[in-house]
BALOKE-41841 format. One record per residue (C-alpha): z, y negated, x negated; residue in one letter. Coordinates in steps of 0.1 Angstrom, whole numbers, padded with zeros to 4 digits, always signed. Layout:
<nodes>
ZYXa;...
</nodes>
This chain:
<nodes>
+1329-0850-1066m;+1310-0870-1079s;+1283-0847-1088s;+1285-0839-1043d;+1280-0873-1038f;+1253-0875-1056s;+1234-0849-1048n;+1237-0860-1014s;+1225-0892-1019s;+1199-0883-1031s;+1186-0854-1009s;+1192-0885-0979s;+1172-0907-0994l;+1139-0878-1005r;+1127-0882-0968p;+1122-0920-0965a;+1111-0920-1002m;+1083-0893-0995t;+1077-0909-0960a;+1077-0945-0974g;+1056-0934-1004a;+1032-0918-0979v;+1027-0947-0956t;+1025-0976-0984g;+0995-0954-1000c;+0980-0951-0958l;+0983-0987-0955m;+0969-0996-0991l;+0942-0973-0979f;+0937-0986-0945s;+0935-1025-0956s;+0899-1021-0962r;+0890-1010-0924l;+0877-1028-0894p;+0908-1041-0874f;+0931-1037-0905a;+0958-1055-0893q;+0964-1031-0862i;+0955-0999-0879i;+0985-1012-0907n;+1005-1018-0878l;+1004-0987-0864c;+1004-0962-0893v;+1038-0983-0902f;+1055-0975-0870c;+1038-0939-0873g;+1051-0933-0910g;+1089-0948-0897i;+1089-0925-0866y;+1076-0896-0888y;+1099-0907-0922g;+1131-0907-0893i;+1120-0866-0881r;+1117-0857-0916i;+1153-0871-0920y;+1167-0859-0886r;+1148-0820-0892n;+1168-0820-0931d;+1200-0836-0917s;+1200-0818-0884k;+1215-0852-0873s;+1208-0869-0841n;+1231-0899-0847h;+1214-0932-0835y;+1227-0949-0870g;+1220-0923-0897q;+1184-0924-0877l;+1182-0958-0876f;+1189-0961-0917w;+1166-0934-0922a;+1134-0953-0908g;+1150-0990-0925v;+1149-0973-0958q;+1109-0960-0954t;+1103-0990-0944a;+1116-1006-0980f;+1101-0980-0992f;+1068-0983-0977s;+1071-1021-0986s;+1079-1015-1022v;+1044-0998-1026i;+1024-1027-1007i;+1047-1051-1029a;+1036-1035-1062f;+1002-1034-1052a;+0996-1071-1041v;+1016-1081-1074y;+0987-1061-1094i;+0958-1078-1069v;+0976-1113-1074v;+0983-1108-1114k;+0953-1090-1131a;+0926-1084-1103v;+0918-1120-1085n;+0945-1143-1099p;+0922-1174-1081s;+0936-1159-1050i;+0966-1182-1046l;+0946-1211-1062g;+0923-1204-1027t;+0953-1199-1000y;+0970-1236-1017l;+0937-1251-1012s;+0930-1239-0975v;+0966-1242-0968a;+0961-1282-0984e;+0935-1284-0961q;+0951-1273-0933l;+0978-1302-0936l;+0955-1325-0944n;+0937-1314-0911s;+0970-1320-0892s;+0991-1355-0880e;+1012-1350-0910i;+1016-1382-0935p;+0999-1379-0966k;+1029-1380-0986e;+1047-1354-0967m;+1018-1329-0976v;+1015-1341-1013s;+1055-1332-1011q;+1051-1299-0993t;+1020-1287-1017m;+1040-1294-1049e;+1065-1272-1037r;+1042-1248-1025f;+1027-1247-1062r;+1062-1242-1077d;+1075-1212-1060i;+1040-1196-1048l;+1033-1167-1081s;+1032-1128-1079p;+1066-1119-1080e;+1077-1145-1050f;+1046-1129-1029l;+1060-1093-1038s;+1092-1106-1030f;+1081-1116-0996a;+1064-1086-0985f;+1093-1067-0994i;+1117-1088-0965i;+1090-1091-0947t;+1081-1051-0941y;+1116-1044-0943t;+1124-1066-0916l;+1096-1054-0896m;+1109-1018-0899g;+1142-1029-0890v;+1131-1035-0854f;+1100-1005-0852a;+1133-0979-0865a;+1153-0991-0839s;+1126-0982-0814i;+1117-0948-0836c;+1154-0935-0831a;+1160-0941-0798i;+1132-0920-0792f;+1143-0893-0818h;+1176-0891-0799v;+1166-0894-0765h;+1136-0861-0774s;+1164-0844-0795d;+1189-0849-0761a;+1163-0834-0741a;+1159-0810-0755s;+1196-0792-0754h;+1196-0802-0719s;
</nodes>
């Protein structure tokens, strides 16, 4: 009985893992292109749409909840790929990038109307928590939450297109 559950569980994750890996890699490659943020957003949403379509075709399901969950899983797996790449870049390739980020943040805070004491306290907190691990975790959370929004829309299109094809 447990082997049946593990087989169905792993087979339901396979489309999300595949689409997530493809999406994450495409986002990494497209991050060096002009208009990278717009392109990455399109690739991300397209990858979620693709992951839902693969899941729908494999499982023959058109239930909104299952399609939505497949999209969220796709977003999560792509965010893990991106977070891993961010971790490697920040930890090994360019460790000074965090220092650059902190100095820019400090300049922005100093140019605002915030009292100097509050600026120094804020920067101390930033220095305490900002690390490659924290940054990677933040990427996972951010892209997964963005994926929730994108999956909710993409799942609607898949349920609607499936209902229209049966009419």
